[in-house]
C-alpha positions as CSV (number, residue, x, y, z in Angstrom):
1,M,-0.2,10.9,-15.8
2,I,1.2,8.7,-12.9
3,K,2.3,5.7,-14.3
4,F,1.5,2.3,-12.9
5,L,5.1,1.0,-13.4
6,D,7.8,2.7,-15.4
7,L,10.4,-0.1,-16.2
8,Q,12.4,2.3,-18.2
9,K,13.3,4.5,-15.4
10,I,13.5,1.5,-13.3
11,N,16.2,0.2,-15.3
12,L,17.9,3.3,-16.6
13,Q,19.4,3.5,-13.2
14,Y,21.4,0.3,-14.1
15,Q,22.5,1.6,-17.8
16,T,26.1,2.0,-17.3
17,E,26.8,-1.3,-15.6
18,F,24.1,-3.2,-18.1
19,T,26.5,-1.6,-21.1
20,D,29.5,-3.1,-19.4
21,A,27.6,-6.4,-18.7
22,F,26.8,-6.8,-22.5
23,E,30.3,-5.7,-24.1
24,R,31.8,-8.3,-21.6
25,V,29.3,-11.0,-23.0
26,L,29.5,-10.0,-26.3
27,K,33.1,-10.1,-26.3
28,S,33.1,-13.4,-24.7
29,G,31.7,-15.2,-27.5
30,W,29.4,-17.6,-25.2
31,F,26.1,-16.7,-25.2
32,I,24.5,-20.0,-23.7
33,M,25.2,-22.0,-20.4
34,G,28.7,-20.3,-19.7
35,K,30.1,-18.4,-17.2
36,E,27.8,-15.5,-16.5
37,L,25.0,-18.2,-15.4
38,D,27.4,-20.1,-13.3
39,V,27.8,-16.6,-11.3
40,F,24.3,-15.8,-11.2
41,E,23.0,-19.3,-10.0
42,N,25.9,-18.9,-7.2
43,E,25.0,-15.5,-6.3
44,F,20.9,-16.6,-6.4
45,A,21.4,-19.8,-4.3
46,S,23.0,-18.0,-1.5
47,Y,20.6,-14.9,-1.5
48,C,18.0,-17.5,-1.1
49,G,20.2,-19.5,1.1
50,T,19.6,-22.5,-0.7
51,E,22.3,-25.2,-2.0
52,Y,21.1,-25.1,-5.3
53,C,20.0,-22.8,-8.3
54,I,19.1,-23.4,-11.8
55,G,18.3,-21.0,-14.4
56,V,15.4,-21.6,-16.7
57,A,14.0,-19.5,-19.5
58,N,10.9,-18.3,-17.5
59,G,9.0,-19.1,-14.3
60,L,6.5,-21.3,-15.9
61,D,9.1,-23.6,-17.0
62,A,10.5,-23.4,-13.4
63,L,7.3,-24.5,-12.1
64,I,7.2,-27.6,-15.1
65,L,10.6,-28.5,-14.7
66,I,10.1,-29.1,-10.8
67,L,7.0,-31.5,-11.8
68,E,8.6,-33.2,-14.4
69,G,11.8,-33.8,-12.2
70,Y,9.8,-35.4,-9.5
71,K,8.1,-37.4,-11.9
72,E,11.6,-38.8,-13.3
73,L,12.6,-39.4,-10.0
74,G,9.4,-41.7,-9.3
75,I,7.9,-39.5,-6.3
76,M,5.0,-38.6,-8.8
77,Q,3.0,-39.8,-12.0
78,D,0.7,-38.7,-14.8
79,G,-2.5,-38.1,-13.1
80,D,-1.4,-37.2,-9.7
81,E,-2.9,-33.9,-7.8
82,V,-1.5,-30.7,-6.4
83,I,-3.0,-28.5,-4.4
84,V,-2.8,-24.9,-5.5
85,P,-4.7,-21.8,-4.4
86,S,-7.8,-20.5,-6.7
87,N,-7.0,-17.3,-7.1
88,T,-3.4,-17.6,-8.3
89,Y,-2.2,-16.3,-11.8
90,I,-2.9,-19.0,-14.1
91,A,0.7,-19.9,-14.8
92,S,0.6,-21.6,-11.5
93,I,-2.2,-23.8,-12.6
94,L,-0.8,-24.2,-15.9
95,A,2.6,-26.1,-14.8
96,I,0.8,-28.4,-13.0
97,S,-1.5,-29.2,-16.0
98,R,1.8,-29.0,-18.3
99,A,3.1,-31.7,-16.7
100,G,0.6,-34.1,-16.5
101,L,-0.8,-33.9,-12.9
102,K,-4.4,-32.3,-12.0
103,P,-4.9,-29.1,-10.3
104,I,-6.5,-29.0,-7.1
105,L,-8.3,-25.5,-6.2
106,C,-7.9,-24.2,-2.6
107,E,-9.8,-21.2,-1.8
108,P,-7.3,-18.3,-0.4
109,N,-8.0,-16.2,2.8
110,I,-10.1,-13.3,2.1
111,D,-7.7,-10.9,4.3
112,T,-4.2,-11.7,2.8
113,Y,-5.5,-13.5,-0.7
114,L,-3.3,-16.4,0.1
115,L,-4.0,-20.0,0.1
116,D,-5.6,-21.0,3.4
117,A,-3.9,-23.6,5.1
118,N,-7.4,-24.4,6.9
119,L,-8.7,-25.5,3.7
120,I,-6.0,-27.7,2.7
121,E,-6.3,-31.3,4.2
122,P,-10.3,-31.7,3.3
123,L,-8.8,-31.5,-0.4
124,I,-5.9,-34.3,0.0
125,T,-6.8,-37.9,-1.4
126,E,-4.8,-40.8,-1.9
127,R,-3.6,-39.1,-5.5
128,T,-2.5,-36.0,-3.6
129,K,1.3,-35.5,-4.1
130,A,2.2,-31.7,-3.5
131,I,1.1,-28.5,-2.3
132,M,2.0,-25.1,-4.0
133,P,1.7,-22.0,-2.2
134,V,1.9,-18.9,-4.1
135,H,3.3,-16.2,-2.2
136,L,0.8,-13.8,-4.5
137,Y,1.6,-10.0,-4.7
138,G,4.8,-10.3,-2.4
139,Q,3.4,-11.8,0.8
140,L,4.4,-15.1,1.9
141,C,2.0,-18.0,2.7
142,D,1.7,-19.4,6.1
143,M,4.3,-22.0,5.5
144,N,4.7,-23.5,8.9
145,A,1.2,-24.5,9.1
146,I,1.4,-25.8,5.2
147,N,4.8,-27.1,6.0
148,S,3.5,-29.5,9.0
149,I,0.6,-30.6,6.8
150,A,2.9,-32.1,4.2
151,K,4.8,-33.4,6.5
152,K,1.8,-35.2,8.1
153,H,0.8,-36.7,4.8
154,S,4.3,-37.0,3.2
155,L,3.6,-34.5,0.5
156,K,6.1,-31.9,-1.6
157,V,6.0,-28.2,-1.0
158,I,6.5,-26.7,-4.2
159,E,6.9,-22.8,-3.5
160,D,5.5,-20.3,-6.6
161,S,8.0,-17.7,-6.0
162,A,7.5,-15.7,-8.6
163,Q,6.2,-12.4,-7.0
164,S,8.5,-12.6,-3.8
165,H,12.1,-12.1,-4.3
166,G,13.7,-11.2,-1.1
167,A,10.7,-12.0,1.8
168,V,11.8,-13.3,4.7
169,Y,9.8,-15.4,7.1
170,I,9.4,-15.5,10.8
171,N,12.0,-18.2,10.8
172,G,14.7,-16.0,9.3
173,K,14.4,-18.0,5.8
174,K,13.5,-16.5,2.6
175,S,11.6,-17.0,-0.5
176,G,12.4,-20.1,-2.5
177,N,14.0,-21.8,0.7
178,L,10.6,-22.7,2.7
179,G,9.7,-25.8,0.8
180,D,11.0,-28.7,-1.1
181,A,11.7,-26.3,-4.2
182,S,11.0,-23.1,-5.9
183,G,9.8,-21.6,-8.8
184,F,11.3,-17.8,-9.6
185,S,10.0,-16.0,-12.2
186,F,12.3,-12.7,-13.8
187,Y,9.7,-11.4,-15.9
188,P,10.6,-7.6,-16.4
189,G,7.7,-6.2,-14.1
190,K,9.2,-8.8,-11.0
191,N,10.8,-7.2,-8.4
192,L,13.9,-8.9,-9.4
193,G,13.2,-8.2,-13.2
194,A,15.2,-9.5,-16.4
195,L,15.2,-7.5,-19.9
196,G,13.0,-10.3,-21.0
197,D,11.7,-13.5,-20.2
198,A,13.7,-15.7,-17.3
199,G,13.3,-17.9,-14.6
200,A,15.1,-20.2,-11.8
201,V,14.5,-23.0,-9.8
202,T,15.7,-23.3,-6.1
203,T,16.2,-26.2,-3.8
204,N,18.0,-28.0,-1.4
205,D,17.4,-31.4,-3.2
206,A,20.4,-32.5,-4.8
207,E,19.1,-35.3,-7.0
208,L,16.4,-32.8,-8.1
209,A,18.9,-30.2,-8.9
210,N,20.7,-32.7,-11.2
211,V,17.6,-33.8,-12.7
212,L,16.5,-30.0,-13.7
213,K,19.7,-29.2,-15.1
214,A,19.5,-32.3,-17.8
215,L,15.8,-31.5,-18.4
216,R,16.0,-27.9,-18.9
217,N,19.0,-29.0,-21.6
218,Y,17.1,-31.4,-23.7
219,G,17.5,-33.9,-21.2
220,S,21.5,-33.7,-21.4
221,H,24.4,-33.5,-19.0
222,K,26.7,-33.9,-21.6
223,K,26.3,-32.9,-25.3
224,Y,24.3,-35.4,-27.6
225,H,23.6,-37.7,-24.7
226,N,20.3,-37.3,-23.4
227,L,18.9,-39.2,-20.2
228,Y,15.6,-37.8,-20.7
229,K,12.8,-36.2,-22.7
230,G,13.8,-32.8,-21.8
231,I,13.1,-29.3,-23.0
232,N,15.2,-26.3,-24.3
233,S,14.5,-23.5,-21.4
234,R,18.0,-22.0,-20.2
235,L,18.5,-19.0,-19.0
236,D,21.2,-17.0,-21.5
237,E,24.2,-15.5,-20.3
238,I,22.9,-11.8,-21.1
239,Q,20.0,-12.1,-18.9
240,A,22.2,-13.7,-16.2
241,A,24.3,-10.9,-16.3
242,L,21.9,-8.0,-16.1
243,L,20.6,-10.1,-13.2
244,S,23.5,-10.5,-11.4
245,I,23.6,-6.6,-11.6
246,K,20.2,-6.0,-10.2
247,L,20.6,-8.6,-7.6
248,K,23.1,-6.4,-5.8
249,Y,20.2,-3.8,-5.4
250,L,17.1,-5.7,-4.9
251,D,17.0,-5.5,-1.0
252,A,17.6,-1.4,-1.3
253,E,15.0,-1.6,-3.7
254,T,12.5,-3.6,-1.1
255,I,13.3,-1.1,1.3
256,L,11.7,1.5,-0.8
257,R,8.6,-0.7,-2.0
258,K,7.9,-1.2,1.9
259,Q,8.1,2.5,2.3
260,A,5.8,3.5,-0.5
261,A,3.4,0.8,1.1
262,D,3.3,1.7,4.6
263,F,2.6,5.2,3.2
264,Y,-0.6,3.9,1.5
265,L,-1.2,1.7,4.7
266,S,-1.3,4.6,7.1
267,N,-2.8,7.4,5.0
268,I,-5.9,5.9,3.1
269,V,-8.3,6.4,5.0
270,N,-11.4,6.2,2.7
271,S,-13.8,3.3,4.0
272,K,-15.1,2.1,0.4
273,I,-11.5,1.1,0.0
274,T,-10.4,-2.4,1.6
275,L,-6.4,-2.6,2.4
276,P,-4.6,-5.8,2.3
277,L,-3.7,-7.7,5.7
278,I,-0.1,-7.5,6.0
279,T,1.2,-10.9,8.4
280,A,4.5,-9.8,8.9
281,K,6.6,-6.4,7.8
282,E,9.7,-8.6,6.5
283,A,7.2,-11.3,4.8
284,H,5.8,-9.1,2.5
285,V,7.9,-7.4,-0.5
286,F,5.2,-5.8,-2.2
287,H,5.5,-6.9,-5.7
288,V,2.0,-4.9,-6.1
289,F,-0.1,-3.1,-3.6
290,T,-3.5,-4.9,-4.2
291,V,-7.0,-2.9,-2.7
292,R,-10.5,-3.7,-2.9
293,V,-13.2,-2.0,-4.1
294,A,-16.7,-2.8,-4.9
295,E,-17.3,-1.0,-7.7
296,R,-13.9,-1.4,-9.3
297,Q,-14.6,-0.2,-12.8
298,H,-15.9,3.0,-11.5
299,F,-12.8,3.5,-9.2
300,Q,-10.1,2.5,-11.7
301,Q,-11.9,5.3,-14.4
302,Y,-11.9,8.0,-11.3
303,L,-8.1,7.6,-10.8
304,L,-7.4,7.3,-14.7
305,D,-9.4,10.5,-15.0
306,N,-7.3,12.2,-12.2
307,G,-4.2,10.7,-14.0
308,I,-3.4,7.9,-12.0
309,E,-3.0,4.6,-13.9
310,T,-4.0,1.3,-12.1
311,N,-3.6,-2.5,-13.1
312,I,-5.7,-5.5,-12.1
313,H,-3.8,-8.6,-11.1
314,Y,-6.4,-10.4,-12.2
315,P,-10.0,-9.8,-13.7
316,I,-10.7,-13.5,-14.4
317,P,-10.6,-16.4,-12.0
318,P,-8.7,-19.5,-13.1
319,H,-11.9,-21.6,-13.0
320,E,-13.7,-19.1,-15.3
321,Q,-11.0,-19.4,-18.0
322,P,-11.8,-21.2,-21.3
323,A,-8.7,-22.9,-20.9
324,Y,-10.5,-24.9,-17.9
325,K,-13.6,-25.5,-19.4
326,E,-13.7,-28.6,-17.5
327,I,-13.9,-26.8,-14.0
328,N,-16.0,-23.7,-15.4
329,T,-19.3,-25.2,-13.6
330,Q,-17.1,-25.1,-10.1
331,N,-17.5,-22.5,-7.6
332,F,-15.0,-20.5,-5.7
333,P,-16.8,-17.7,-4.0
334,I,-13.9,-15.8,-2.3
335,S,-11.8,-16.2,-5.6
336,E,-14.8,-14.8,-7.4
337,L,-15.2,-11.6,-5.0
338,I,-11.3,-11.3,-5.1
339,H,-10.9,-11.4,-8.8
340,K,-14.5,-9.0,-9.1
341,E,-12.8,-6.2,-6.8
342,I,-9.2,-6.2,-6.5
343,I,-7.1,-3.7,-7.9
344,S,-3.4,-2.7,-8.0
345,L,-2.2,0.8,-7.1
346,P,1.1,2.4,-8.2
347,L,4.2,1.2,-6.4
348,S,7.8,0.9,-7.5
349,P,11.1,1.8,-5.9
350,I,11.2,5.0,-8.2
351,I,7.9,6.3,-6.8
352,P,8.3,9.7,-5.4
353,E,6.4,10.6,-1.9
354,K,4.7,13.5,-4.1
355,D,2.7,11.2,-6.1
356,L,2.1,8.9,-3.5
357,A,0.7,11.8,-1.5
358,Y,-1.4,12.6,-4.7
359,I,-2.8,9.5,-5.2
360,V,-3.8,8.8,-1.5
361,G,-5.6,12.3,-1.8
362,V,-7.2,11.5,-4.6
363,I,-8.3,7.9,-3.4
364,N,-9.5,9.8,-0.4
365,N,-11.8,11.9,-1.8
366,Y,-13.7,9.1,-3.8
């Protein structure tokens, strides 16, 4: 069986370094908000090209805290609107709701699956305060167009970079440095994955960074002195130490991901399979490799019968989820088509070319 993703094998590559890091943290006796966090925050900020990185507990918290931070700064208030793609993973939308704001769903481009910048302006109202582009599947959105719209209407741009670690835009800047602030997830399956939940915010906004450092820590910069009604969302020392190790190898792993994706793109020739549109080679880090197939269930079973695991990102669009029953009657036909047909093929930095060749052969015979 060809696994969809073999996290055990990926992480065992770094077992010796992980063990050394664990022993270092263990012997330090300091497990929260210590030197390992400082080191990783500085390294990841430098990697993304931003002034600040604030480590938090997970990617959802990263987005929630950005929005809460803007509320504390008086830039947003309860009930304000944030435009977000209608085909994203639900975490993007949950963050907006959890922060007391209103998600306004915008259809994606059918070829890239990314927020369609041409559809944003008709959705802007006097309550709109931000646009949240999601770099879905690892490909960067049309940030020049999105930032231009945001500037025209005095809106904040909050990147959801949970799937796009290291992606480089046409201006040479990386994901995490293409808007006013960005939320990252280091969930184990991400391109830069921890060995547990973890996340971070990157920004060049000193005021926002200062607020976020308190909000993640019970609203406090100084113990027992609480400036805000914060939460407990801290990236712990062990995860920070492990992420520092994996960050060293991220670019090399990204190259391997791109090579695997190029193999698929060059060799899958079955007309029943719709391949993704790649807007720019450097702007896609292939968190997952998605294709569309009309009879997805049949196709997925066919691959499984031939020893190939797949995954679906994501089977149910957010507006059809019971959690958002208030918008269950709305229609987003492009998103609905994507969610009905999308399927992700095996892809990772360690997948052998012989497996890729086998997968391609099976797909071309479908």
